[in-house]
C-alpha positions as CSV (number, residue, x, y, z in Angstrom):
1,M,100.5,-100.2,99.6
2,V,99.6,-100.2,103.3
3,L,95.8,-99.8,104.3
4,S,94.7,-99.8,107.9
5,N,91.3,-101.5,108.7
6,L,88.3,-99.5,109.3
7,S,86.3,-99.9,112.6
8,D,82.5,-100.4,112.9
9,V,80.8,-97.2,114.1
10,L,77.7,-96.4,116.0
11,V,76.3,-93.1,115.1
12,S,73.6,-91.4,116.9
13,A,71.0,-89.7,114.7
14,T,70.8,-86.9,117.1
15,N,74.4,-86.0,116.4
16,G,73.7,-85.6,112.6
17,T,77.3,-86.3,111.3
18,L,79.1,-89.6,110.3
19,R,83.0,-89.3,109.8
20,L,85.2,-92.2,108.4
21,H,88.9,-92.0,107.7
22,C,90.6,-94.4,105.4
23,Q,94.3,-94.5,106.2
24,V,96.3,-95.7,103.3
25,Y,99.8,-95.3,102.0
26,G,101.5,-96.2,98.7
27,V,103.8,-95.4,95.8
28,P,102.3,-94.1,93.5
29,A,99.7,-92.5,95.7
30,P,96.6,-94.7,95.4
31,R,93.1,-93.7,94.2
32,I,90.5,-94.1,96.8
33,T,86.8,-94.8,96.3
34,W,84.0,-95.2,98.7
35,Y,81.0,-97.6,98.5
36,Q,77.8,-98.1,100.8
37,N,76.3,-101.6,100.8
38,R,78.6,-102.3,97.8
39,R,77.2,-99.6,95.7
40,S,79.1,-96.4,94.8
41,L,78.3,-93.7,97.3
42,P,76.1,-91.1,95.7
43,H,77.6,-87.6,95.6
44,N,75.0,-85.2,97.0
45,S,75.1,-82.1,99.1
46,G,75.1,-84.2,102.3
47,V,78.3,-86.2,101.5
48,L,81.7,-84.6,101.7
49,L,85.1,-86.1,100.7
50,S,88.5,-84.4,101.7
51,D,92.2,-85.3,102.2
52,L,92.4,-86.9,98.6
53,N,89.1,-88.8,99.4
54,R,90.6,-90.4,102.5
55,T,87.9,-88.8,104.7
56,L,84.3,-89.4,104.3
57,E,81.8,-87.2,106.0
58,V,78.1,-87.7,105.9
59,Q,76.0,-84.7,107.3
60,R,72.5,-85.0,108.7
61,V,72.4,-88.6,109.2
62,T,69.2,-90.6,108.9
63,S,68.4,-94.2,109.0
64,E,69.0,-94.4,105.2
65,D,72.7,-93.9,105.9
66,E,73.1,-97.0,108.0
67,G,75.0,-99.9,106.3
68,E,78.4,-101.2,105.3
69,Y,80.9,-98.6,104.1
70,T,83.9,-99.8,102.1
71,C,87.0,-97.9,101.2
72,V,88.8,-99.2,98.1
73,A,92.5,-98.0,97.3
74,E,94.0,-98.7,94.0
75,N,97.3,-98.0,92.3
76,A,99.5,-99.5,89.6
77,H,100.8,-102.2,92.0
78,G,97.6,-103.4,93.2
79,R,94.2,-103.0,95.0
80,A,93.2,-103.0,98.8
81,L,89.9,-102.4,100.6
82,T,88.6,-102.2,104.1
83,S,85.0,-102.0,105.4
84,A,83.1,-100.9,108.4
85,Y,79.5,-101.1,109.6
86,V,77.8,-97.9,110.5
87,R,74.7,-98.3,112.6
88,V,72.4,-95.2,113.2
89,Q,70.8,-95.1,116.7
90,G,67.5,-93.3,117.1
91,G,66.9,-92.7,113.4
92,V,63.4,-94.4,113.5
93,E,62.4,-92.4,116.6
94,R,63.6,-89.3,115.1
95,S,61.7,-89.7,111.9
96,S,58.5,-90.3,113.8
97,L,59.1,-87.3,115.8
98,Q,59.6,-85.3,112.6
99,L,56.5,-86.6,111.2
100,V,54.5,-85.7,114.4
101,V,55.9,-82.1,114.4
102,L,55.0,-81.7,110.7
103,V,51.4,-83.0,111.3
104,C,51.0,-80.6,114.4
105,A,52.3,-77.7,112.5
106,G,50.1,-78.2,109.6
107,V,46.9,-78.7,111.8
108,V,47.9,-75.5,113.6
109,A,48.3,-73.7,110.3
110,A,45.0,-75.0,109.0
111,V,43.1,-73.9,112.0
112,F,44.8,-70.4,111.8
113,W,43.7,-70.1,108.2
114,V,40.1,-71.0,108.9
115,L,39.9,-68.6,111.9
116,L,41.4,-65.9,109.8
117,T,38.9,-66.6,107.1
118,V,35.9,-66.4,109.4
119,F,37.2,-63.2,110.9
120,I,37.5,-61.5,107.5
121,R,34.1,-62.6,106.3
122,R,32.5,-61.3,109.7
123,M,34.3,-58.1,109.2
124,R,33.0,-57.7,105.7
125,R,29.5,-58.6,106.9
126,A,29.7,-56.0,109.6
127,R,30.6,-53.3,107.0
128,G,27.6,-54.5,104.8
129,T,25.1,-54.2,107.5
130,D,26.2,-51.5,109.9
131,M,27.3,-48.8,107.4
132,K,23.9,-46.9,108.1
133,A,24.5,-43.1,107.3
134,G,27.8,-43.8,105.7
135,Y,26.7,-46.8,103.8
136,L,26.2,-45.1,100.4
137,S,29.0,-42.5,101.0
138,I,31.2,-45.0,99.1
139,I,28.8,-44.9,96.3
140,M,28.5,-41.1,96.0
141,D,32.2,-40.5,96.2
142,P,33.9,-41.2,92.8
143,G,37.2,-40.5,94.2
144,E,37.2,-43.4,96.4
145,M,36.3,-46.2,93.9
146,S,34.3,-46.8,90.8
147,P,30.4,-47.5,91.1
148,G,31.1,-51.1,90.0
149,K,33.5,-51.8,92.9
150,Q,31.1,-49.8,95.3
151,S,28.2,-52.0,94.5
152,A,29.9,-55.0,95.8
153,R,29.8,-53.4,99.2
154,L,26.0,-53.4,99.1
155,S,23.9,-56.4,100.4
156,Y,20.6,-58.0,99.5
157,D,18.4,-59.6,102.1
158,G,16.4,-62.2,100.2
159,S,14.3,-63.2,103.3
160,K,12.9,-59.7,103.4
161,W,12.5,-58.6,99.8
162,E,12.2,-61.7,97.7
163,F,8.7,-62.2,96.1
164,P,7.4,-65.1,94.2
165,R,7.2,-64.6,90.4
166,D,4.1,-66.7,90.1
167,R,2.3,-64.1,92.0
168,L,2.9,-61.4,89.5
169,K,0.6,-60.9,86.5
170,M,2.4,-58.8,83.8
171,G,0.4,-56.1,82.0
172,K,1.4,-53.4,79.5
173,T,5.0,-52.1,79.0
174,L,5.2,-48.5,80.6
175,G,8.5,-47.8,79.0
176,H,11.9,-49.2,77.8
177,G,15.4,-48.2,77.5
178,A,18.7,-49.4,76.0
179,F,18.8,-52.7,77.8
180,G,15.7,-52.7,80.3
181,R,12.0,-52.2,80.4
182,V,9.3,-51.3,82.9
183,V,6.1,-53.2,83.0
184,E,2.9,-52.5,84.7
185,A,2.0,-55.5,86.9
186,S,-0.6,-56.9,89.4
187,A,1.2,-58.2,92.5
188,F,-0.9,-60.6,94.7
189,G,0.0,-60.5,98.4
190,I,2.9,-58.1,98.2
191,D,1.1,-55.6,100.5
192,K,-0.5,-57.0,103.6
193,S,-3.3,-54.3,103.6
194,S,-4.6,-55.4,100.2
195,T,-5.1,-58.6,98.1
196,C,-3.9,-57.2,94.9
197,T,-1.6,-54.1,94.3
198,T,-0.7,-52.4,90.9
199,V,3.1,-52.2,90.8
200,A,5.8,-51.4,88.3
201,V,8.3,-54.0,87.4
202,K,11.8,-53.1,86.0
203,M,13.4,-56.0,84.3
204,L,16.2,-56.6,81.5
205,K,15.4,-57.2,77.8
206,G,16.2,-60.6,76.3
207,G,19.8,-61.2,75.8
208,A,21.0,-59.0,78.5
209,T,24.7,-59.1,79.4
210,A,26.2,-59.9,82.8
211,S,27.2,-56.4,83.2
212,E,23.7,-55.3,82.5
213,H,22.4,-57.8,85.0
214,K,24.8,-56.5,87.6
215,A,23.7,-52.9,87.1
216,L,20.0,-53.8,87.8
217,M,21.1,-55.6,90.9
218,T,23.2,-52.7,92.0
219,E,20.1,-50.4,91.7
220,L,18.0,-52.9,93.8
221,K,20.5,-52.8,96.4
222,I,20.7,-49.0,96.5
223,L,16.9,-48.9,96.7
224,I,17.0,-51.2,99.6
225,H,19.5,-49.0,101.5
226,I,17.7,-45.6,100.6
227,G,14.6,-46.9,102.4
228,N,11.1,-45.6,102.1
229,H,10.0,-41.9,101.7
230,L,6.7,-40.4,100.3
231,N,8.5,-38.4,97.6
232,V,10.8,-41.4,96.4
233,V,9.6,-44.3,94.3
234,N,9.8,-47.0,97.0
235,L,11.0,-50.6,96.6
236,L,8.3,-53.1,97.3
237,G,10.2,-56.5,96.5
238,A,12.3,-58.3,93.9
239,C,12.6,-61.6,92.1
240,T,16.3,-62.6,92.0
241,R,16.2,-66.4,92.4
242,P,17.4,-68.7,89.6
243,G,14.7,-69.9,87.2
244,G,13.5,-66.6,85.9
245,P,14.4,-63.0,85.0
246,L,15.7,-60.6,87.5
247,M,12.8,-58.2,88.5
248,V,12.8,-55.2,90.6
249,I,9.2,-54.3,91.9
250,V,8.6,-50.6,92.8
251,E,5.6,-48.4,93.3
252,Y,3.3,-47.7,90.5
253,C,2.7,-44.0,89.6
254,R,-0.1,-44.0,87.0
255,H,0.0,-40.5,85.7
256,G,3.5,-40.9,84.3
257,N,6.5,-38.5,84.4
258,L,6.0,-35.0,85.4
259,S,7.4,-33.4,82.4
260,E,4.9,-35.2,80.0
261,Y,2.1,-34.5,82.5
262,L,2.8,-30.8,82.6
263,R,2.9,-30.5,78.9
264,G,-0.3,-32.3,78.5
265,R,-2.1,-30.0,81.1
266,R,-1.2,-26.5,79.5
267,D,-4.5,-25.9,78.3
268,S,-6.1,-26.5,81.8
269,F,-3.7,-24.4,83.7
270,Q,-5.2,-21.5,85.7
271,G,-2.1,-19.5,86.6
272,K,-4.0,-16.3,87.5
273,R,-6.4,-17.8,90.0
274,E,-5.4,-17.5,93.6
275,R,-6.7,-20.7,94.9
276,G,-4.9,-23.7,96.3
277,P,-4.6,-27.2,95.2
278,D,-7.5,-29.4,95.3
279,P,-8.5,-29.9,98.9
280,R,-8.5,-33.7,98.4
281,N,-4.9,-33.5,97.6
282,L,-3.6,-31.4,100.5
283,P,-4.5,-33.7,103.3
284,S,-2.5,-36.6,101.9
285,L,0.6,-34.1,101.7
286,F,0.4,-31.8,104.7
287,G,-2.7,-32.7,106.8
288,R,-6.4,-31.9,107.0
289,P,-7.6,-29.2,109.5
290,T,-9.7,-31.5,111.5
291,G,-9.6,-32.4,115.4
292,D,-6.7,-31.4,117.6
293,A,-5.4,-35.0,117.9
294,E,-5.1,-35.2,114.2
295,K,-3.6,-31.7,113.9
296,K,-0.9,-32.7,116.3
297,R,-0.2,-35.8,114.5
298,L,-0.1,-34.3,111.1
299,H,2.0,-31.3,112.4
300,S,4.7,-33.8,113.6
301,V,4.5,-35.5,110.1
302,A,4.7,-32.4,108.0
303,S,7.7,-31.0,110.1
304,S,9.8,-33.8,109.0
305,A,11.2,-33.8,105.5
306,S,12.8,-37.2,105.9
307,S,9.8,-39.1,107.2
308,A,9.1,-42.4,105.6
309,S,5.9,-42.9,103.6
310,S,4.2,-44.6,106.5
311,G,1.8,-41.9,108.1
312,F,1.6,-39.8,104.9
313,V,-0.9,-41.7,102.7
314,E,-3.1,-44.7,103.4
315,E,-2.3,-47.4,100.9
316,K,-5.1,-48.9,98.8
317,S,-5.4,-51.8,96.5
318,L,-4.4,-50.4,93.0
319,C,-6.0,-53.4,91.3
320,D,-9.4,-51.9,91.7
321,V,-10.0,-51.0,88.2
322,D,-13.1,-48.8,88.8
323,E,-11.5,-46.8,91.6
324,E,-8.4,-46.4,89.6
325,A,-10.2,-45.2,86.5
326,E,-12.2,-42.6,88.7
327,D,-9.0,-41.1,90.3
328,S,-7.3,-41.0,87.1
329,D,-10.0,-39.2,85.3
330,D,-10.4,-36.7,88.2
331,E,-6.7,-35.9,88.0
332,Q,-7.0,-35.2,84.4
333,V,-10.1,-33.0,84.5
334,R,-9.2,-30.9,87.6
335,P,-7.6,-27.6,86.6
336,L,-3.9,-27.2,87.1
337,T,-3.0,-24.2,89.3
338,M,0.2,-22.3,90.5
339,E,-0.2,-24.0,94.0
340,D,0.0,-27.4,92.2
341,L,3.3,-26.4,90.7
342,L,4.6,-25.1,94.0
343,A,3.4,-28.2,95.7
344,Y,5.4,-30.3,93.1
345,T,8.5,-28.4,93.6
346,F,8.2,-28.6,97.3
347,Q,7.8,-32.4,97.2
348,V,10.8,-32.7,95.0
349,A,12.9,-30.7,97.5
350,R,11.7,-33.0,100.3
351,G,12.5,-36.1,98.3
352,M,16.0,-34.7,97.5
353,E,16.6,-33.7,101.1
354,F,15.7,-37.3,102.2
355,L,18.1,-38.8,99.6
356,T,20.9,-36.3,100.8
357,S,20.5,-37.5,104.2
358,R,21.0,-40.9,103.1
359,K,24.2,-39.7,101.3
360,C,22.7,-40.5,97.9
361,I,23.2,-38.2,95.1
362,H,20.8,-38.4,92.1
363,R,22.8,-38.5,88.9
364,D,19.9,-37.2,86.7
365,L,17.6,-35.0,88.5
366,A,14.9,-33.7,86.0
367,A,11.2,-33.5,85.5
368,R,11.3,-36.6,83.3
369,N,12.6,-38.6,86.4
370,V,9.8,-37.3,88.8
371,L,6.6,-39.4,88.6
372,L,3.1,-38.3,89.5
373,A,1.1,-40.7,91.8
374,D,-2.4,-40.3,93.1
375,N,-3.5,-37.3,95.2
376,G,-0.7,-35.1,93.7
377,V,2.0,-36.9,95.2
378,V,5.3,-36.7,93.2
379,K,8.1,-39.2,93.5
380,I,11.6,-39.0,92.5
381,C,12.7,-42.1,90.4
382,D,15.4,-43.6,88.2
383,F,18.4,-42.7,90.6
384,G,20.7,-43.4,87.6
385,L,23.1,-45.4,89.9
386,A,22.6,-48.5,87.7
387,R,22.8,-47.0,84.3
388,D,25.8,-47.7,82.3
389,V,26.6,-44.0,81.7
390,C,29.7,-44.6,79.8
391,K,28.0,-46.7,77.1
392,D,24.5,-45.0,77.1
393,P,24.0,-43.2,73.8
394,D,21.9,-40.5,75.4
395,Y,25.0,-39.3,77.2
396,V,27.8,-37.1,75.9
397,R,31.3,-36.8,77.0
398,K,32.6,-33.6,78.6
399,G,36.2,-34.1,79.7
400,D,36.5,-37.1,81.9
401,V,32.7,-37.4,82.6
402,R,29.6,-38.2,80.6
403,L,26.3,-36.1,81.1
404,F,22.9,-36.6,79.9
405,L,22.6,-34.7,76.5
406,R,19.8,-32.5,77.7
407,W,21.6,-31.5,80.7
408,T,25.2,-31.2,79.3
409,V,25.2,-27.4,79.2
410,K,23.1,-26.7,82.3
411,V,25.7,-27.5,85.0
412,P,29.0,-25.7,84.4
413,D,30.6,-26.8,87.5
414,S,29.5,-30.5,86.7
415,V,31.3,-30.1,83.2
416,I,34.3,-28.7,84.7
417,C,34.5,-30.9,87.8
418,T,32.2,-34.0,88.4
419,V,28.6,-34.9,87.9
420,F,28.5,-36.4,91.4
421,R,28.9,-33.5,93.5
422,S,26.0,-32.4,95.6
423,P,26.3,-28.7,94.8
424,S,25.5,-29.6,91.1
425,K,22.3,-31.2,92.3
426,L,21.2,-27.9,93.6
427,K,21.7,-26.5,90.1
428,T,19.8,-29.1,88.5
429,F,17.0,-28.6,91.1
430,G,16.8,-25.0,90.0
431,I,16.5,-26.2,86.4
432,L,13.8,-28.9,87.3
433,S,12.0,-26.0,89.0
434,W,12.2,-24.0,85.8
435,E,10.8,-27.0,83.9
436,I,7.9,-27.2,86.3
437,F,7.0,-23.5,86.2
438,S,7.3,-23.4,82.4
439,L,4.9,-26.4,82.3
440,G,7.3,-29.0,80.9
441,A,9.2,-26.8,78.6
442,S,12.7,-27.8,77.4
443,P,15.4,-25.5,78.9
444,Y,17.6,-23.6,76.4
445,P,15.6,-24.6,73.2
446,G,17.1,-23.9,69.7
447,I,20.5,-23.2,71.5
448,Q,23.4,-25.1,70.0
449,I,25.2,-27.1,72.5
450,D,28.9,-26.4,72.1
451,E,32.0,-25.3,73.9
452,E,31.1,-21.4,73.4
453,F,27.7,-22.1,75.2
454,C,29.5,-23.9,78.0
455,R,31.8,-20.9,78.2
456,R,28.9,-18.5,78.5
457,L,27.2,-20.5,81.3
458,K,30.6,-20.6,83.1
459,E,30.8,-16.8,82.8
460,G,27.3,-16.5,84.5
461,A,24.7,-16.6,81.7
462,R,21.3,-17.8,83.1
463,M,17.9,-18.6,81.9
464,R,15.2,-15.8,82.4
465,A,12.2,-16.5,84.6
466,P,9.7,-19.0,83.1
467,E,6.3,-17.7,82.3
468,H,4.5,-18.8,85.3
469,A,7.1,-18.2,88.0
470,D,6.7,-15.2,90.2
471,E,9.7,-13.1,91.7
472,D,9.9,-15.4,94.8
473,I,10.1,-18.6,92.7
474,Y,12.7,-17.2,90.4
475,N,14.7,-16.0,93.3
476,I,15.0,-19.6,94.5
477,M,16.0,-20.8,91.0
478,R,18.7,-18.0,91.0
479,A,19.9,-19.0,94.3
480,C,20.4,-22.6,93.1
481,W,22.3,-21.3,90.0
482,R,24.9,-19.2,92.0
483,A,28.3,-19.7,90.5
484,D,30.0,-20.3,94.0
485,P,28.5,-23.7,95.2
486,R,29.2,-22.5,98.8
487,E,26.6,-19.8,98.3
488,R,23.8,-22.0,97.1
489,P,21.1,-23.2,99.4
490,G,20.8,-26.6,100.9
491,F,17.8,-28.9,100.2
492,S,16.6,-28.2,103.7
493,D,16.6,-24.5,103.2
494,L,14.7,-25.1,100.0
495,V,12.2,-27.2,101.8
496,T,11.6,-24.4,104.3
497,A,11.5,-21.7,101.7
498,L,9.1,-23.5,99.4
499,G,7.0,-24.7,102.2
500,D,6.5,-21.2,103.4
501,L,5.6,-20.1,100.0
502,L,3.0,-22.7,99.5
503,Q,1.6,-22.2,103.1
504,T,1.3,-18.4,102.4
505,R,-0.6,-18.9,99.0
506,V,-3.0,-21.4,100.8
507,Q,-3.7,-19.0,103.7
508,R,-4.6,-16.2,101.2
509,M,-7.6,-18.3,100.3
510,G,-8.6,-18.3,104.1
511,K,-7.7,-21.8,104.6
512,D,-6.2,-23.1,107.8
513,Y,-3.9,-26.0,107.2
514,I,-1.2,-27.6,109.3
515,P,2.2,-25.7,108.9
516,L,4.1,-27.4,106.1
517,C,7.6,-26.8,107.5
518,V,8.2,-25.4,111.1
519,R,12.0,-26.0,111.6
520,P,14.3,-23.1,110.9
521,S,16.5,-23.0,107.9
522,L,19.8,-24.9,108.3
523,G,21.8,-22.5,106.2
524,G,21.1,-19.3,108.4
525,D,19.2,-16.7,106.3
526,S,16.1,-17.8,104.5
527,V,16.5,-18.3,100.8
528,L,13.7,-15.9,100.2
529,S,15.6,-13.3,102.2
530,L,18.5,-13.2,100.0
531,P,18.6,-10.2,97.7
532,I,18.0,-11.8,94.4
533,S,15.8,-10.2,91.7
534,P,15.8,-10.7,87.8
535,N,17.6,-7.4,87.4
536,S,20.0,-7.7,90.3
537,N,23.8,-7.6,89.4
538,L,25.2,-10.9,90.4
539,G,27.6,-11.1,87.4
540,E,25.0,-13.2,85.5
541,T,23.1,-12.6,82.3
542,S,19.8,-14.0,81.0
543,F,19.0,-15.7,77.9
544,E,15.9,-14.4,76.0
545,F,14.3,-16.7,73.8
546,N,10.9,-18.5,73.3
547,Y,10.4,-21.8,75.0
548,D,7.1,-23.1,73.5
549,N,8.0,-26.8,73.8
């Protein structure tokens, strides 16, 4: 067996490859084994043997590959070996360079990630604070995303709305629902113009779940976005910090909801008398005929249906028990008139016009969700956006949507399509008007709520005029109930028509008040000019039944 000696090798780490050839001859052919530093050479992906193991190739050379390499040849006649020392040049420097490159790459990646995170957060904040008119469109468009996901897009500014819990003195419970309750309370310092203000506080019952807490927080955020308006229950503050229950503080309306108030005032109703509302009420709503300067200011206020509450009424401390009792007694003693009913309807239309301008659709517009405050001011409340409709036992499923049981049969296109569409709100406004002019009667009493009844509504069946509604008022209701949503008036049209009606009735008494609404109808023809009468042939029929309660 003949074996040629290996020669020492100097390998540059930059070349990356070591090649050694063991030249041996013998009969029988010898078996060749390679060793590094007297240890069997490991077989890995970087070590290649070829030509019956005569050639050794080490790829991607590093400093660890430096050392003594031995070629051992064996056959039946004996054993021979030869060695060579391999030195790797530049291996340490290369390793350091690789380390530096890796560190730099990691730093660059970390900086990029931080910048990307900051950019995304700023974009989200910008969406949350700059949505303005389109801010609630995501909430009102169920085709985009669910209300739960939409609520995450709303923000809460604690520096502006947070109110200390220790400055609230809780009173009696005003009402309660499935998981929440509303409590009358005295708030000290919540209004800069008074020391103590009577407020209503919405809070959760004990043992409320996380989803219920989220629902109330969502309602709080929506109230913040909507802003203030005379005919909407306005947000005053909130208690959200840890250490106590979540509380939403809103305006207090001492006369309760409009439905119960009207039922309780039926005996004092003077429908046949042609006289306007109490003169003490009209100035707070539409202006008092005093000096020219005040007339000009009130004219400007009255002509804007989307004005905020500032400028309409002068706030006073509701914690004054004597003054509160005097106003409350006067409200109960004063007779209820047709002009009062018309004023209530007009104000609800203004409130809905404002909500529509904020792209907010009320899920449950009804007289029970309209509150009566001092001076005959009505306020829309309970926007329904925080209610868990899918789990509320007061709601019934129709197809893929749930509707409040009392209203299930009243809005056919809501049953067929969706409860969140604006045209459906016009239908419910017509029904709310029917409630008002029937003095709180329940629509469709004694009628079985079933598919047959829904079919009749879809085919055009409508309620007959309530007892205290004249032809003009009933025409407005019928316009709201038109089968084709495109033919229904908008809330701006309703404000114009109702304002004109109220002004006409007031002027009949010889009064000279500031015009209630001076802008033209946004829908072209006036609602009152539309040829609708109880006997007109519109493909609709009227239900005939008693509605005593």
